[in-house]
C-alpha positions as CSV (number, residue, x, y, z in Angstrom):
1,M,81.8,-119.5,-211.5
2,G,78.8,-119.1,-208.8
3,I,79.2,-117.6,-205.4
4,D,81.0,-119.7,-202.4
5,V,78.0,-119.6,-200.1
6,Q,79.5,-120.6,-197.0
7,E,82.6,-117.8,-197.7
8,A,79.8,-115.5,-197.7
9,I,78.1,-116.5,-195.0
10,R,81.1,-116.2,-193.0
11,R,81.8,-112.8,-194.0
12,S,78.3,-111.9,-193.1
13,I,79.1,-112.8,-189.5
14,Y,82.0,-111.0,-189.3
15,T,80.1,-107.6,-190.7
16,E,77.2,-108.2,-188.4
17,R,80.0,-108.5,-185.7
18,N,81.3,-105.2,-186.8
19,A,77.8,-103.4,-187.2
20,M,77.3,-104.8,-183.2
21,Y,80.4,-102.7,-182.3
22,F,79.4,-99.6,-184.7
23,Y,76.6,-99.4,-182.5
24,L,78.1,-100.4,-178.9
25,L,80.9,-97.9,-179.4
26,G,78.2,-95.2,-180.8
27,A,76.2,-95.8,-177.8
28,E,79.4,-94.7,-175.6
29,K,79.5,-91.5,-177.4
30,I,75.8,-90.7,-177.7
31,Q,74.7,-88.2,-175.2
32,D,71.1,-87.8,-176.2
33,E,69.1,-90.8,-173.9
34,A,66.8,-92.1,-176.9
35,A,69.4,-91.9,-179.4
36,R,71.6,-94.2,-177.1
37,A,68.8,-96.7,-176.4
38,L,68.4,-96.9,-180.3
39,F,72.1,-97.6,-180.9
40,L,72.0,-100.3,-178.0
41,L,69.1,-101.6,-179.3
42,L,70.3,-102.0,-182.8
43,A,73.5,-103.6,-181.2
44,S,71.5,-106.3,-179.8
45,E,69.8,-106.8,-183.4
46,E,72.9,-106.9,-184.9
47,R,74.0,-109.7,-182.4
48,E,70.9,-111.8,-183.6
49,H,71.3,-111.5,-187.3
50,A,74.9,-112.9,-187.0
51,A,73.1,-115.7,-184.8
52,H,70.8,-116.2,-188.2
53,F,74.0,-116.5,-190.3
54,Y,75.9,-118.6,-187.8
55,S,72.9,-121.3,-187.9
56,I,73.5,-122.0,-191.4
57,Y,77.3,-121.6,-191.4
58,R,79.2,-124.8,-191.9
59,G,82.8,-123.7,-191.2
60,D,84.6,-124.9,-188.4
61,D,86.7,-121.8,-187.7
62,I,84.2,-119.7,-185.3
63,P,83.5,-122.6,-182.6
64,S,81.5,-120.5,-180.4
65,L,79.4,-117.7,-181.7
66,D,79.0,-116.1,-178.3
67,Q,82.6,-116.2,-177.8
68,F,83.3,-114.6,-181.2
69,L,80.8,-111.9,-181.0
70,D,82.5,-111.2,-177.4
71,T,86.0,-110.3,-179.1
72,V,86.1,-107.0,-180.2
73,P,87.0,-106.8,-184.1
74,E,90.5,-106.2,-184.7
75,N,90.3,-105.5,-188.5
76,A,89.6,-102.2,-189.8
77,S,86.1,-102.6,-191.2
78,L,84.4,-99.7,-193.0
79,W,81.5,-99.9,-190.1
80,L,84.2,-99.3,-187.2
81,S,87.0,-97.1,-189.5
82,S,84.2,-94.8,-190.5
83,L,83.1,-94.4,-186.9
84,T,86.3,-94.0,-185.4
85,E,87.1,-91.7,-187.7
86,L,84.0,-89.5,-186.9
87,I,84.8,-89.8,-183.0
88,E,88.1,-88.5,-183.6
89,S,87.0,-85.4,-185.8
90,D,83.4,-83.9,-185.0
91,F,81.2,-86.6,-183.5
92,C,77.6,-85.6,-182.7
93,E,74.5,-87.5,-182.6
94,Q,73.7,-86.3,-186.3
95,R,76.7,-87.5,-187.9
96,A,76.6,-90.6,-186.1
97,M,72.9,-91.1,-187.2
98,E,73.7,-90.2,-191.1
99,L,76.7,-92.6,-190.8
100,A,74.2,-95.2,-189.5
101,L,71.9,-94.7,-192.2
102,E,74.5,-94.8,-194.9
103,R,75.9,-97.9,-193.6
104,E,72.4,-99.8,-193.1
105,R,71.5,-98.9,-196.7
106,S,74.8,-100.2,-198.0
107,L,74.2,-103.4,-195.9
108,E,70.9,-103.9,-197.3
109,E,71.9,-103.7,-201.0
110,S,75.1,-106.0,-200.5
111,L,72.5,-108.6,-198.8
112,L,69.8,-108.6,-201.3
113,Q,72.8,-108.8,-203.8
114,I,74.1,-111.8,-202.4
115,A,70.7,-113.3,-202.0
116,S,69.9,-113.0,-205.8
117,T,73.1,-115.1,-206.4
118,I,72.2,-118.1,-203.8
119,D,70.4,-121.0,-205.0
120,D,70.0,-122.5,-201.7
121,P,66.9,-121.9,-200.5
122,E,67.5,-121.6,-196.5
123,A,70.7,-119.7,-197.1
124,R,69.0,-117.2,-199.4
125,D,65.7,-117.0,-196.9
126,V,68.1,-115.7,-194.0
127,Y,69.8,-112.9,-196.4
128,E,66.5,-111.8,-197.6
129,S,65.2,-111.8,-193.8
130,N,68.4,-109.8,-192.9
131,A,68.0,-107.7,-195.6
132,Q,64.5,-106.8,-194.5
133,E,65.5,-106.4,-190.7
134,T,68.6,-104.1,-192.0
135,N,65.8,-102.3,-194.1
136,N,63.7,-101.7,-190.6
137,H,66.8,-100.5,-189.1
138,Y,67.1,-97.6,-191.3
139,L,63.5,-96.7,-191.0
140,L,64.2,-96.7,-187.0
141,I,67.4,-94.6,-187.5
142,E,65.7,-92.3,-190.0
143,S,63.0,-91.5,-187.3
144,E,65.2,-91.0,-184.5
145,Y,67.5,-88.8,-187.1
146,A,64.1,-86.6,-187.7
147,R,63.6,-86.3,-184.1
148,I,66.9,-85.1,-183.3
149,M,67.0,-82.8,-186.1
150,G,63.7,-81.3,-185.1
151,M,61.9,-82.3,-188.0
152,V,58.2,-82.9,-188.4
153,H,57.5,-86.6,-187.3
154,E,56.2,-88.8,-190.4
155,C,52.9,-89.3,-188.5
156,D,52.4,-85.5,-187.9
157,M,52.7,-85.3,-191.2
158,D,49.2,-85.0,-192.3
159,T,48.3,-82.5,-189.5
160,Y,50.9,-80.3,-191.0
161,V,49.8,-80.4,-194.7
162,R,46.3,-79.8,-193.8
163,E,46.9,-76.6,-191.7
């Protein structure tokens, strides 16, 4: 039994919306300007990812992507429930970044796994492309996390190793 590609695409559109709202909500709570700017950038890119999936979606239950994306999700997705839990307990930039890293890594793995089961080349390309962009998100967050934590930036690593 193969994967229902259109159902997978529909779920991916929902996931990208959840990720977008994760970053928008996180940006509202983050005090650090650079970290807030990163979360807003990532929210914008998640919206683009949803559009990539929508372009190959053949269902009729999402007639307007913009209208769909502008509606705050009501479901308790892992993206949003984990951030809500963090906000209600001990929110800080460090924990928000750690949570974002976890979510992006998990999403990348999921996208690659789905891509490996899809025969349709166009759909597989969208999944693989989104997986690569998700990996790029991970790297951006990782760099910002290092800055917030006062870690040595990767481009300065050789300087510290030689000294």
